[in-house]
C-alpha positions in Angstrom: -19.3 9.9 20.1 -17.2 11.1 17.1 -19.1 12.7 14.3 -18.5 11.4 10.8 -16.9 13.9 8.5 -19.1 14.7 5.5 -17.6 16.7 2.6 -20.1 19.4 1.8 -18.7 20.0 -1.7 -18.8 16.3 -2.6 -22.5 16.2 -1.7 -23.2 18.6 -4.6 -20.8 16.9 -7.1 -20.7 13.2 -6.4 -24.1 11.3 -6.7 -22.7 8.2 -5.1 -21.4 10.1 -2.1 -24.6 12.0 -1.7 -26.7 8.8 -1.9 -24.4 7.1 0.7 -24.8 10.0 3.1 -28.6 10.1 2.8 -28.7 6.3 3.1 -26.7 6.4 6.3 -28.9 9.2 7.7 -32.1 7.4 6.8 -30.8 4.0 7.6 -31.5 2.9 4.1 -29.7 -0.4 3.4 -29.6 -3.5 1.3 -32.4 -4.8 3.6 -34.7 -2.1 2.2 -33.7 -2.9 -1.3 -34.5 -6.5 -0.7 -37.9 -5.6 0.7 -38.6 -3.4 -2.3 -37.7 -6.5 -4.5 -40.0 -8.6 -2.4 -42.9 -6.1 -2.8 -42.5 -6.3 -6.5 -44.6 -9.4 -6.9 -47.5 -7.7 -5.1 -47.1 -4.2 -6.6 -46.1 -4.9 -10.2 -49.4 -6.4 -11.3 -51.1 -3.2 -10.0 -48.8 -0.8 -11.8 -51.2 -0.1 -14.7 -53.9 0.8 -12.2 -51.5 3.0 -10.1 -50.2 4.8 -13.2 -53.8 5.4 -14.6 -54.7 6.8 -11.2 -51.7 9.1 -11.1 -52.4 10.5 -14.5 -56.1 11.0 -13.7 -54.9 13.0 -10.7 -52.5 15.1 -12.7 -55.3 15.8 -15.2 -57.6 16.8 -12.4 -55.8 20.1 -11.9 -55.2 22.7 -14.6 -51.9 23.6 -13.1 -50.5 20.1 -13.5 -52.3 19.3 -16.8 -50.8 22.3 -18.4 -47.3 20.7 -18.5 -48.7 18.1 -20.9 -50.0 20.7 -23.2 -46.6 22.3 -23.7 -44.8 21.4 -26.9 -41.7 19.4 -26.3 -39.6 18.5 -29.4 -39.0 15.0 -28.1 -42.8 14.4 -28.2 -43.6 16.0 -31.6 -44.6 12.6 -33.1 -47.3 12.2 -30.5 -48.9 15.6 -30.3 -51.7 16.8 -32.6 -52.0 20.4 -33.4 -55.0 20.6 -31.0 -53.4 20.0 -27.7 -56.3 21.5 -25.7 -58.2 18.3 -26.2 -55.4 16.1 -24.9 -56.9 13.0 -23.2 -55.5 10.8 -20.5 -55.7 7.8 -22.9 -54.1 9.5 -26.0 -50.9 8.0 -27.6 -48.9 10.9 -26.1 -50.1 10.2 -22.6 -49.8 6.4 -23.1 -46.1 7.0 -23.8 -45.7 9.0 -20.6 -47.6 6.4 -18.6 -45.3 3.8 -20.0 -42.3 5.8 -18.7 -43.8 5.9 -15.2 -44.6 2.2 -15.4 -41.0 1.4 -16.3 -39.7 3.7 -13.5 -41.9 1.9 -10.9 -40.8 -1.5 -12.1 -37.2 -0.4 -12.0 -37.4 0.7 -8.4 -39.0 -2.5 -7.4 -36.7 -4.9 -9.2 -33.3 -3.2 -9.0 -31.4 -5.4 -6.6 -28.1 -3.5 -6.7 -28.2 0.3 -6.4 -25.0 0.8 -8.4 -23.8 4.0 -10.0 -25.8 3.4 -13.1 -29.0 3.1 -11.2 -28.2 6.2 -9.2 -27.6 8.1 -12.4 -31.0 6.9 -13.6 -32.7 8.2 -10.4 -30.8 11.5 -10.9 -31.8 11.6 -14.6 -35.5 11.1 -13.7 -35.2 14.2 -11.6 -33.2 16.2 -14.1 -35.5 15.7 -17.0 -38.3 17.5 -15.2 -36.1 20.7 -15.1 -34.9 23.0 -17.9 -31.4 21.7 -17.2 -31.7 18.8 -19.6 -31.7 21.0 -22.7 -35.2 22.2 -23.3 -36.1 25.6 -21.8 -39.8 24.6 -22.1 -39.4 21.7 -19.7 -39.5 22.8 -16.1 -42.1 21.3 -13.9 -42.3 23.3 -10.7 -41.0 21.4 -7.7 -44.2 21.7 -5.8 -45.9 19.5 -8.4 -43.1 16.9 -8.3 -43.4 16.8 -4.5 -47.1 16.3 -4.7 -46.7 13.6 -7.3 -44.1 11.7 -5.2 -46.3 12.0 -2.1 -49.3 10.7 -4.1 -47.3 7.8 -5.5 -46.0 6.9 -2.1 -49.5 6.9 -0.5 -50.8 4.6 -3.3 -47.9 2.2 -2.7 -48.4 2.2 1.0 -52.1 1.5 0.6 -51.3 -1.5 -1.5 -48.9 -2.8 1.1 -51.4 -2.3 3.9 -54.2 -4.0 2.0 -52.1 -7.0 1.0 -53.3 -10.2 2.6 -50.1 -12.0 1.4 -47.8 -10.0 3.8 -47.3 -10.4 7.5 -47.3 -7.3 9.7 -43.5 -7.2 10.0 -43.1 -7.3 6.2 -45.7 -4.6 5.8 -43.9 -2.4 8.3 -40.6 -3.0 6.6 -42.2 -2.3 3.2 -43.7 1.0 4.3 -40.3 2.1 5.7 -38.5 1.1 2.5 -41.0 2.9 0.3 -40.8 6.0 2.5 -37.0 6.0 2.5 -36.9 5.5 -1.2 -39.1 8.6 -1.9 -37.0 10.7 0.4 -33.9 9.7 -1.6 -35.7 10.4 -4.9 -37.0 13.7 -3.6 -33.4 14.7 -2.7 -32.3 14.0 -6.3 -35.2 16.3 -7.5 -34.1 18.9 -4.9 -30.5 18.7 -6.1 -31.5 19.5 -9.7 -33.9 22.2 -8.8 -31.2 24.2 -6.8 
């Protein structure tokens, strides 16, 4: 068996090339994307519940809640001067929850993972680091990893509990969700290096 040549330098400079390598390694294909699209009708109505649960989880630890207490210039319109009383249902947090909702909808409805979509996934990772322009924004990778794992387990639970999916579709859905989160985690890893 002849090994496929992978250009190590391109893996760090070419998002499409990196995605294609990871996709080949994980056997992530258009079939997985189609399954994610199919799951959309089951998961999308539950996104508000998922997002609320995620933010309650983030607020349940001081180490993750602290990131929402930092002043970021892009959120100045939302923050009061007393950030220590920040609530999960404040305007500021509703804005953030809306961003997570849009992200989840995008993952589930994107039927072509073109360069623009890959740039979006990369951007989602990059905005959590100080590389985007604000030295105040840098969420430690451990918390991002925990968040992705928590999101994944919530989505898997929804798939497993669904009465509208046969076992084969549930299996394919769990595999597609798992592969997606490994791809997204790699984009995070790329920007944290």
